[in-house]
C-alpha positions, 0 to 999 in steps of 0.5 A: 281653129279651122282655116280662114278659107274654111271659115268663109266657105262655111259662111258662103254655103249657108248664105250668111255674111254680116258686118258690125252695125248692120243696116243702120251702118250701111245707111250711114256709110251710104250717106257719107259717101253721097250715094244716090240715084245715078251713082256707080258703086263698088262693094268690095267683099260683097259676101252674099250680096245683101248690101248691093241689093239694098243699095240698088233698091234704096238709092236707085244706084248701080252697084258692082259687087266683088268677092274673093269666093265664087260661092259668094258671087253665086249667092249674090247673083241669086239674091239680086234676081230674087229681089228684082235688082238684077238689072242694077247690080253685077258680081264678079270674083276679085281680090281687094288687093288687086281689083280688075277695074280701070282707074277712076271708074266708080263714084264710091267704093265701100267695104264692110268688115272686109279690109280687116282681112287682107294681109296688105291693108294699105295696098287694098285701100290704094286699090279702092282709091285708084278705081274711084273717080276724082271727087268720089268717096272711099268708105270703110265700115271696119272692126276697130280697137277702142283701147290697146293692147286688147287682152288675149281672150278679146283677140280670140273672140274677135277672130271667131266672130269677125273672121279667122284672119281679121285684124282690127285696127285703131281709129288712127290706123284706119284713118292713116290708111285713107290718108296714105292712099291720097284721100282727103277730108277724112271722116271717122265715126267710131261706135261701141258694139252691142251684141243684142243689137247686132243680133237684131240687125242680122234679122233685120237684114235677112228677114224671117224667111231669109233667116229660116233658109240660113238656119235650114242650110246651117243644120244641113251643113252641120249634119253632113260636114265633120269639119263644120262640126269641129268649127262649131265645137271650137266656137263654143269652147271659146265661150261667151262674149267677153264682159269687157267687150265694149271697153276694147272693141267696136266699129268705125265708119271711115270715109275719105274723098279723092281729090279733084286734080286741076 
């Protein structure tokens, strides 16, 4: 398999990021985190900027998006300008495990298919909690094992579909990360994955024009980049979606509130 860095470099170049549950999961996560007009939100691992732009337009909030790749930050800024929310959102390069923000700054911190990637997930979640205001919320939408241990072919498929370094956890493990970060009133909602719904969700998020642009950039990348052709070949060799996917793999929304200290 190509390196994790190449995996996300490819995604940045074509301008595509995705998370399980698509826009419906984003809406549910926003509701659980009480995002609304006047909220100041941090989206960790914003990818191509789809969620920050959506939140700004849908809820009238201010959003900061961070991503570890400069190319993703550049795509995000382009999207925000194109969608007319450049005055509500800003973007910068940052690592989830070392956020460049002061304590107690944001009303809500969210991640979507991001916290499964860092080596030290607990450190990342502690960072989310640190920069959240007392009374604010930390919300995760993350890949989740429904049954363990998963078979090797399931782990291999998840690696190529979710991210080369992705490490899904169980619901109890995700909840434990929030609790260990000092968050309370934990909410956990776990769902199975329907691959057809996930495909429709990608179209819903990007629209026909957006998908045409992604396909055009993907074709160009395939034609000029041997490393990307090798990556596509490896993905094809891994085969179709495992038949027992729904028994083992899903996603969860995990939200905790930062206590108000008297």
